[in-house]
N, C-alpha and C positions, 0 to 999 in steps of 0.2 A: 303853580304856588298853593293853589286853594285847593289839596289834599292837606297841607300842614298847620299846625296847632299856627302859624304866625302872624303878627300882626307890626304893624307900623312902631320901630322904636325910631319917629326922630328925634327925640329929644332926647337920647342917648349922646353921649360923647362917648372917646376915651376915656379919656377923665375916670368916668363913671366906672368903669375894667382895671381903672393902674393899682387897682389892688392886689390883686394879681404878679404884680412888679415882684421880682424879686431870686433868687437861689434857696432851689425847697428837694429835700433831702425822703429817701422813705425807705420802707424794706417792704420786700409782700413774700411772706414766709424769708428764706436768706438770703434771695432776689434783691438786689441795690437797686434802689429805681432813684432821677431826680428830674426835676424839670425847673429849668429854667426862665424865664420873662423881662425882656427887658422892658424897657422904660416905654412910655408913649412918645414916639416921635414919626409924622408926618399923617395926624391923624389915625395910625396903627399898632398894633403890640403885636412882638416875632416871639416864640417861645422854641426851645430843644427837652424833646425828654428823653434819656438813654435806661434802657430796663439790661443790669448787667446780672450772669446767672453763672454759679461754677469761677468767678474770676476771666467769662469770655458772655461778651459784649452780645444781645440778645434779637437787641435790634433799636432803632430810634429812631423816632418822629423830630417835623419840624414842622414847627404850628403856625397859621398869623388871626390876626381879630382885625377885620378892616372893615367897613361900610360899603355894603353894597344897595347903592339908592337910599330905600327907606331900612334897608333889614342889613343890622350885622355878621358878619359871617364870619364859623375861623374853619379855615381848610386844614388838614391836616397831607402830611406827604410820610409812609411809612419808606424807612430803608434798611436794610439786613444792614451787618458788617460788608464789610468794603463797600458800602453807600448802592448797596443791587433797589432797587427803588422796588414796589409793591407796588403801586399803583403805576399806569399808566405814565409818557411825563405829562402831558396837560393833561391829565389828570388827580384830581385828592379828594379823599373822602369830606365832603360840606355839610357845617351844620350852621343850621341861624337860631339867632339869639331870642328863645321867647321867653324867657323869664328874668328877668335886673332886679336883685335888691340891695340894701347897702350888706354887703359879705357873702353875696349870693347869685349867681351867673347860673341861669338853663337855656343848654344849645339845642337843640332838634336835629335832627342826622335829618338830610335832605339826601331824592336820590332812591333809598330804600323801598323796600312793598314791606320789613319791618319794623313795627313804633321803636327807635332811642333815643334816647334822650341822657346828653353828659353834665351832670351837675358839679359845679367849682364851688364848694363852700369853706370859708374862713371862720372856724372855731371858738381862735387869739388871734392876737396879732403873730404869734407863732407858730399856727400848721392851719395850712392849709388839707383840705378832703376833695377828695374828686373819685368820682363814682357816676355809672351809667346805670341807668334802669330802661326794660327792656318794654313792660307794660304797666298795670296797675298792682304788678305784687310788689310789688317797693326792691331791694337791693337787698343782698346777706352785708353784714359788716365784714367779716372777710374780702369782698370783695372791692373795699374804698382801698382805694389809696394815701395814704395819710401825709405827709407830707410834714417835717418842721425846718425852719427857714436855718437861714444860715448862719445866722445872727445866733438862734438858740440852741444846747449841746446836741448835735445829733449822737 
């Protein structure tokens, strides 16, 4: 892991990430997206993502955030309709938590030659934004997943 920008996150607890918890809904063009994060339990968070295109599921994701020694990992498993897995059964897309501040978490993908960062950011109590960045050029606003809380009007 020396090749990745990972530093020890010993002082992080699952409570520091609990702001992700809740039911989040958004749109990408005409497509509907939703992401649900559980409350903290057993030192972990668990999430679900669903993308709906023209009334049909495009894909699902099962997500977990849990500690692995001094590092916090997000693991993502992708599934097509019918719960057909994309990754091998004992594999997952794995990202390490590399940055954390109030209302923002930054994860870095492990095991890939291409740099990839995943950002989660609370814009306010009812707006969660998630996006990927591949390099120093940042991201385009249209590549953001913008969610509103189920508590807010959708």
